[in-house]
C-alpha positions as CSV (number, residue, x, y, z in Angstrom):
1,M,0.0,0.0,0.1
2,A,1.1,3.4,-0.7
3,K,2.5,5.6,2.3
4,T,0.6,8.5,3.4
5,I,2.4,11.9,3.2
6,N,2.6,12.2,7.0
7,E,4.3,8.7,7.1
8,I,6.8,9.9,4.2
9,L,7.9,12.8,6.0
10,I,8.1,11.6,9.5
11,E,10.3,8.7,8.1
12,A,12.4,11.3,6.1
13,L,13.1,13.4,9.0
14,S,13.7,10.4,11.5
15,F,17.6,11.1,11.3
16,T,17.1,14.1,13.3
17,G,15.9,12.6,16.2
18,L,13.4,15.4,17.0
19,P,9.7,15.1,17.0
20,V,8.0,15.4,13.7
21,L,4.3,15.9,13.9
22,P,1.5,17.0,11.5
23,D,-0.2,20.2,12.0
24,F,0.9,22.3,15.0
25,Y,2.5,21.2,18.2
26,A,3.3,23.4,20.9
27,E,4.7,21.0,23.6
28,A,7.4,19.3,21.7
29,G,10.4,21.2,23.4
30,E,13.0,23.6,22.0
31,R,13.7,21.7,18.7
32,Y,10.9,20.3,16.7
33,F,9.3,20.0,13.4
34,T,5.5,20.2,12.3
35,F,4.2,20.0,8.8
36,N,1.0,21.1,7.1
37,P,-0.8,20.8,3.7
38,V,-1.0,24.1,1.8
39,L,-2.9,22.6,-1.5
40,D,-3.6,19.5,-3.0
41,R,-4.4,19.2,-6.5
42,P,-4.7,16.9,-9.6
43,V,-1.7,17.4,-12.2
44,V,-2.9,14.7,-14.5
45,S,-6.5,13.7,-15.3
46,G,-8.0,10.9,-17.1
47,D,-11.5,10.1,-18.2
48,D,-12.5,8.9,-14.7
49,G,-10.8,11.2,-12.7
50,P,-7.4,12.2,-11.4
51,V,-4.4,10.2,-12.3
52,E,-1.7,12.0,-10.4
53,L,-2.1,14.3,-7.5
54,V,0.6,16.6,-6.1
55,G,0.4,18.3,-2.6
56,E,2.3,21.6,-1.7
57,Y,3.4,21.4,1.7
58,Q,5.0,23.4,4.7
59,L,7.6,22.0,6.9
60,H,8.4,24.1,10.2
61,Y,11.4,23.7,11.9
62,F,11.7,25.3,15.5
63,C,15.0,25.8,17.2
64,P,16.6,28.4,19.8
65,L,17.2,31.7,18.0
66,D,20.8,31.5,18.8
67,E,21.4,28.0,17.3
68,D,23.5,27.6,14.2
69,Y,20.6,26.1,12.0
70,L,22.3,26.1,8.6
71,D,23.8,22.4,8.6
72,M,20.2,21.1,9.7
73,Q,18.5,23.1,6.9
74,R,21.0,21.6,4.6
75,R,20.4,18.1,5.6
76,V,16.6,18.6,5.9
77,R,16.3,19.9,2.1
78,R,18.5,16.9,1.1
79,A,16.1,14.4,3.2
80,L,13.1,15.9,1.5
81,L,14.6,15.8,-2.0
82,D,15.4,12.0,-1.4
83,A,11.9,11.3,-0.2
84,G,10.6,12.3,-3.7
85,A,9.7,16.1,-2.8
86,T,10.8,19.1,-5.1
87,Y,13.8,21.0,-3.8
88,P,12.2,23.2,-0.8
89,E,11.9,26.9,-0.8
90,I,13.0,28.3,2.5
91,T,11.7,31.3,4.5
92,D,12.8,32.5,7.9
93,A,9.7,33.1,9.8
94,S,11.3,33.8,13.1
95,V,9.9,36.8,15.3
96,Q,12.3,39.5,15.6
97,D,11.8,39.8,19.6
98,G,11.2,36.1,20.1
99,Q,13.6,33.4,21.4
100,I,12.6,30.7,18.6
101,R,13.9,30.5,15.3
102,H,11.3,29.2,12.8
103,V,12.5,28.0,9.4
104,V,9.7,27.2,7.1
105,F,10.6,24.7,4.0
106,T,7.8,24.9,1.1
107,F,7.9,22.1,-1.3
108,E,5.5,19.8,-3.5
109,I,5.4,15.9,-3.2
110,E,3.3,13.4,-5.2
111,N,0.3,11.9,-3.3
112,D,0.3,8.6,-4.3
113,Y,-1.9,7.4,-1.2
114,D,-5.1,9.2,-1.9
115,L,-5.3,7.3,-5.3
116,A,-4.3,4.1,-4.3
117,D,-7.0,1.1,-4.4
118,D,-8.2,-0.2,-1.1
119,D,-6.9,-3.5,-2.4
120,E,-3.4,-2.4,-2.6
């Protein structure tokens, strides 16, 4: 059976040893990842409906503001690419007067799970 996007992302980021959870999670500690769908759309359609779905996702990395995050950013980009995602765009969404760095990875990934037969 095809894996869900949640399973793919959690598995891809397991190397970090940090919590990786869908949607918002505020109790994970100083360092953690959350992710959310932005858009899920068919990119190839046939006579009976969609043949291929692609989802746009955001992965959020939270860590202390004074921590050097660039190595983690590089490794996460590579892990997402290896998991089948497009090369992520990165936005620093940190709040200027906050103590937490918030790095947002935006990418697309094929969603085979929603189109899989229940028998697979």
